[in-house]
Structures are given as C-alpha cells and as structure tokens.
N, C-alpha and C positions, 0 to 999 in steps of 0.2 A: 626318160622324162620328158613329156609332153610340156608345151610351151606356158599351158594354163598352170600345170602343176610346177612350174619353176617360178612362175610368180607367184605365185600362194607360199611357196618356202616361207616357213620362217625363220629367223636369225634366231641360232641359240647365242647368245653371249658368253655362256657359260661353257659353252665344249667348243664350238668351234672357232677357229685361229682367229687370232684379234685383229691380224694385217687385213683378212677379208671382211671384216666387219668395218672395221674402221673405213676399209676404204667404201666403203656399202655408205656408210654417214657421212663422210666426207665430201662425196664427190657434188652433191648437191648444196652443199653449203660454200664449196669453193665456186660452184657454178653461179650462187647468188651475189657473190661478191664481185665473182666477174659484171656482171651484168649489170651491178651499182655502179662500179668504176666506168663501164661504159657511158652508164647513162650521165654520169658527171663530167667526161670528157666532151660528149654531145651538146650536153649545157652550157657549156665554157664555151664553146664553139660558137654557138647563138649569140650568147650574150656576150660574146667580143664585141660585138660588131655596135656595141651599145658606149662602149669607152670602158676605160682604165675605170672608173668608179663602180659601176655594173658587176666588171668582174671580183675586185676585193669584196663586193657583197654577196656575192656567187661563194667566193673563197670562205669569207665565215659562217655563211650560213650553212658550209657542207661541213665546217666542224662542229657545227650543234648539233646537226643531224646526226652526222656521227658517233658525238657525245650520246645525245639520248637513244639512241639506235644500241650501242652498247651497252645502256644500263637500261636497258626495257628486255634486252640480250639477257642480261644475267640473269636478272629478276627470273625469264621466263626457264632459263637451265634450272636453275636453284627450284622453282616450282616442279622443275619435273622430275628433279633427283629424288624431291622430299613424295611426290604423290606416287612412282616406282619404288622407292624404298617400302611406303605403306600398302601397296599394291602386294609385293613382293612376301611381303609380312603377314598377308590375308587382313587387314585391319582397314576395310571396304567403308567401314563409317569415318574412319579419319583423310577417303582419300577427298572428300570435301572441305579439311581447314583449309590447305594451305591456297589452293582456287579463291577463296573467301577472304583470308589475311592480304592477298597481293590485291585483289578488289578493292579492299576498304584502303591500303593504303595509297592508291592511285586516289579512290573518289577524296581522303584527304589532304594530297599535295594543292597548296594552297597557291589561288587562279586569281588573275588580276582583274 
C-alpha cells in the first residue's frame, strides 16, 4: 500500500477492531489536552512573577475556562452524534436541524 493510499484509508467503525479506531481518535484528543496543560503551566510561571493575587486569578480563570470548554465540548459531541445518526439513516434534510438548534441555544444565552 502506498503512502497516499494509507492516508486516504477510511476508518470502518463497524467492521474494524475497536481498539485501533479508538486509538486513532484518542491520540489527537490526548495531545490537545497535553498542549492545554503545558500552556497553563507556562502561563502560571510568567504570572507568578506578578504576585500571589495574580496566581489566584489565573487559577480561578483556568477553572472557568475549563468548565466552558467542557460545556461546549459536550454540545459538540452531542451534535456530532445526532448528525452522524441522521447521516447514517440517510436523512440528509434532518442534518441541518442539530447545528441550527446549537446555534439558537448559543444566541439565546443571556449576555451582559
């Protein structure tokens, strides 16, 4: 198999072994978490020169950002599941409904 054929190989989630498919999707996700953690550590290192109050502010804001990241990730995963199911069922008209609902929920979120 040539290199270009290996890159274009489709992942068959139904017939392929689950461990290989799981690794294929988990590695980029784990890498993104490591990058986020390293960014946070470097941020704390430089902010630590400003004093204790600055470190406390960074610690608090990191928790808020992580909560929002988790919330948005949950919506994205849920939307992906619904879209994938509708695509698998052949309901191409229904593919647009979940993204519109997500956008509507985001736009209706109260702002100050």
